[in-house]
C-alpha positions as CSV (number, residue, x, y, z in Angstrom):
1,M,-16.0,5.5,-15.0
2,E,-13.6,6.2,-12.8
3,I,-11.7,2.9,-12.3
4,Y,-9.0,3.3,-9.5
5,D,-11.1,5.2,-6.9
6,S,-11.0,1.7,-4.9
7,E,-7.6,0.7,-5.5
8,E,-5.7,3.4,-4.0
9,Q,-6.0,1.9,-0.7
10,Q,-4.9,-1.5,-1.9
11,E,-1.6,0.2,-4.0
12,E,-0.4,2.0,-1.1
13,A,-0.9,-0.9,1.4
14,I,1.3,-2.7,-1.1
15,K,4.2,0.0,-1.4
16,R,4.1,0.2,2.3
17,F,4.3,-3.7,3.1
18,L,7.4,-3.3,0.7
19,K,8.8,-0.8,2.6
20,E,8.7,-2.2,5.7
21,N,8.5,-5.8,5.3
22,G,10.1,-6.6,2.1
23,T,13.6,-7.1,2.5
24,A,13.1,-8.8,6.0
25,L,11.0,-11.3,4.5
26,V,13.8,-12.1,1.3
27,I,16.2,-11.9,3.9
28,G,14.5,-14.2,6.3
29,A,14.0,-16.9,3.6
30,L,17.7,-16.1,2.0
31,L,18.4,-17.3,5.4
32,G,16.7,-20.3,5.4
33,L,18.6,-21.1,2.0
34,G,21.6,-20.3,3.3
35,S,22.5,-23.7,4.4
36,I,21.9,-25.5,1.1
37,Y,24.1,-23.1,-1.0
38,G,26.7,-21.7,1.3
39,Y,25.5,-19.0,3.7
40,N,27.8,-16.8,3.4
41,Q,28.3,-16.5,-0.3
42,Y,25.2,-16.8,-1.1
43,Q,23.4,-14.7,1.5
44,Q,25.4,-11.9,0.6
45,S,24.8,-11.9,-2.8
46,Q,21.1,-11.8,-2.6
47,I,20.7,-9.5,-0.1
48,D,22.9,-7.4,-2.2
49,S,20.4,-7.8,-5.1
50,M,17.8,-7.0,-2.8
51,A,18.6,-4.2,-2.0
52,S,19.2,-3.2,-5.1
53,H,15.9,-4.0,-6.5
54,S,14.5,-1.8,-3.7
55,A,16.5,1.3,-4.2
56,A,16.1,1.3,-7.5
57,F,12.1,0.6,-7.3
58,S,12.1,3.3,-4.6
59,Q,13.2,6.1,-7.4
60,L,11.0,4.8,-9.8
61,V,7.6,5.5,-8.0
62,K,9.1,9.0,-7.6
63,A,9.3,9.5,-11.8
64,D,7.1,11.7,-13.5
65,D,6.8,8.9,-16.4
66,I,6.0,5.9,-14.9
67,V,5.2,4.2,-18.4
68,V,8.5,4.8,-19.9
69,S,10.4,4.5,-16.2
70,G,8.8,1.3,-15.5
71,E,9.4,-0.4,-19.0
72,K,13.1,0.3,-18.5
73,Y,12.6,-1.0,-15.1
74,V,11.1,-4.4,-15.5
75,A,13.0,-4.7,-18.4
76,S,16.2,-4.4,-15.9
77,H,15.0,-6.6,-13.3
78,G,12.8,-9.4,-14.8
79,D,10.1,-11.1,-12.7
80,S,11.3,-9.7,-9.2
81,Q,8.0,-8.9,-6.7
82,Y,8.9,-5.1,-7.1
83,S,9.1,-5.9,-10.9
84,Q,5.4,-7.0,-10.7
85,L,4.6,-4.0,-9.0
86,T,6.2,-1.7,-11.1
87,Q,3.6,-3.1,-13.7
88,L,0.6,-2.3,-11.6
89,L,1.9,1.0,-11.5
90,M,2.1,1.1,-14.9
91,V,-1.3,-0.1,-15.7
92,K,-2.8,2.9,-13.9
93,A,-0.7,5.5,-15.6
94,L,-2.2,3.8,-18.9
95,V,-5.5,3.7,-18.0
96,E,-5.5,7.3,-17.2
97,K,-4.1,8.0,-20.7
98,K,-7.4,5.5,-21.9
99,E,-4.5,3.1,-23.6
100,F,-6.5,0.2,-22.2
101,D,-5.3,-2.4,-24.6
102,K,-1.6,-2.0,-23.2
103,A,-3.1,-2.1,-19.6
104,V,-4.8,-5.0,-20.3
105,I,-1.8,-6.8,-21.9
106,I,0.4,-5.9,-18.8
107,L,-2.2,-7.5,-16.5
108,K,-2.7,-10.4,-18.1
109,H,1.1,-11.1,-17.9
110,V,0.9,-10.2,-14.6
111,I,-1.7,-12.9,-13.7
112,G,-0.2,-15.8,-16.0
113,S,3.7,-14.9,-13.8
114,D,4.6,-16.3,-10.5
115,V,3.9,-13.7,-8.1
116,E,2.1,-13.3,-4.5
117,D,-1.6,-14.4,-4.4
118,A,-1.9,-10.7,-2.9
119,V,-0.3,-8.9,-6.0
120,K,-1.9,-11.5,-8.7
121,S,-5.9,-10.6,-6.8
122,I,-5.5,-7.3,-7.5
123,A,-4.4,-7.4,-10.9
124,K,-7.6,-9.3,-11.6
125,T,-9.4,-7.0,-10.3
126,R,-7.8,-4.3,-11.8
127,L,-8.6,-6.0,-15.3
128,A,-12.4,-6.8,-14.2
129,R,-12.8,-2.9,-13.8
130,I,-10.9,-2.4,-17.2
131,E,-13.5,-4.8,-18.9
132,L,-16.4,-3.3,-17.1
133,S,-15.4,0.1,-18.3
134,L,-14.9,-1.3,-22.1
135,E,-18.3,-3.1,-21.5
136,Q,-16.9,-6.4,-22.0
137,F,-19.2,-7.9,-19.6
138,D,-18.8,-11.7,-20.3
139,S,-14.9,-11.2,-19.9
140,A,-15.6,-9.3,-16.5
141,L,-17.3,-11.7,-15.1
142,S,-14.9,-14.3,-16.6
143,T,-11.9,-13.1,-14.9
144,L,-14.1,-12.1,-11.5
145,N,-14.7,-15.9,-11.4
146,T,-10.9,-16.7,-11.4
147,L,-10.8,-14.3,-8.3
148,N,-10.9,-16.8,-5.3
149,D,-9.0,-15.0,-2.8
150,D,-11.3,-14.5,0.3
151,A,-9.5,-11.4,1.2
152,F,-10.8,-10.0,-2.3
153,A,-14.4,-11.4,-1.9
154,V,-15.7,-7.8,-1.6
155,Q,-14.2,-6.5,-4.2
156,K,-15.1,-9.6,-6.5
157,N,-19.1,-9.6,-5.5
158,E,-19.4,-5.6,-5.6
159,L,-17.8,-5.4,-9.2
160,S,-20.0,-8.3,-10.2
161,G,-22.8,-6.2,-9.2
162,D,-21.6,-4.2,-11.1
163,V,-21.8,-5.6,-14.2
164,Y,-25.0,-7.3,-13.5
165,I,-26.2,-3.7,-13.3
166,A,-24.7,-2.9,-16.5
167,Q,-26.4,-5.9,-18.3
168,G,-29.8,-4.7,-16.4
169,M,-29.6,-8.0,-14.6
170,L,-31.1,-6.6,-11.2
171,D,-31.4,-10.1,-9.5
172,K,-28.5,-10.6,-9.9
173,A,-26.6,-7.7,-9.0
174,R,-28.8,-7.2,-5.9
175,T,-27.4,-11.0,-5.2
176,S,-23.9,-9.9,-5.8
177,Y,-23.9,-7.0,-3.9
178,E,-25.6,-8.7,-0.7
179,T,-23.0,-11.6,-0.9
180,A,-20.4,-8.2,-0.7
181,V,-22.0,-6.3,2.5
182,S,-22.1,-9.8,4.0
183,A,-18.2,-10.2,3.3
184,A,-17.5,-6.3,4.4
185,G,-19.6,-7.4,7.7
186,E,-19.3,-4.0,9.9
187,Q,-16.5,-2.3,7.4
188,V,-19.3,-2.1,4.8
189,G,-18.5,0.9,2.8
190,N,-21.4,3.4,2.1
191,D,-21.4,3.3,-1.7
192,L,-21.8,-0.5,-1.4
193,Q,-24.4,0.0,1.1
194,M,-26.2,2.5,-1.4
195,K,-25.7,0.1,-4.4
196,L,-27.6,-2.3,-2.5
197,N,-30.1,-0.4,-0.8
198,D,-30.8,1.3,-4.6
199,L,-32.2,-2.4,-5.5
200,A,-34.3,-2.9,-2.8
201,P,-37.6,-4.7,-3.9
202,A,-40.5,-2.4,-3.1
203,S,-42.4,-3.0,-0.2
């Protein structure tokens, strides 16, 4: 089972978002804090730190072994937003190597950390995919039940349907797929629509 096909666009979107907006967002927050902590000194030190994180992350993405390089990056950059995204990239590499236990540990760390909700939602989605692939169906459903981000309604319900299919619960699977299709609206994917069509009641 291919775990990450539907996650590629999200991953690329995050990397693109950080490249285009990450520094600006952080600088904007720092400007607001400047009057409290001493504008010039605090602002400059934080901007320098952000630039350092960004440059190091850019090099990391190009690394041959993302797991080894990622471990070093996380160790030296703490719980920065780039550190959390690095861990998501590490998870993808670990899954490709079928090192699922390590991937699960990292994802649970990201989920439990102080990170942007969108990143946390991606981590939950990926954890559920791994749990499904390992036939840990109850765990997968439990993980998905904690995913309350409306932006991930399609992924949540489609994955829930996949879990129910694996369990042979066709009625629940159909309901989940219908909810996913409704959430997708005009953007419904062919694969999702086919899953629902395959479960259509006989006329």
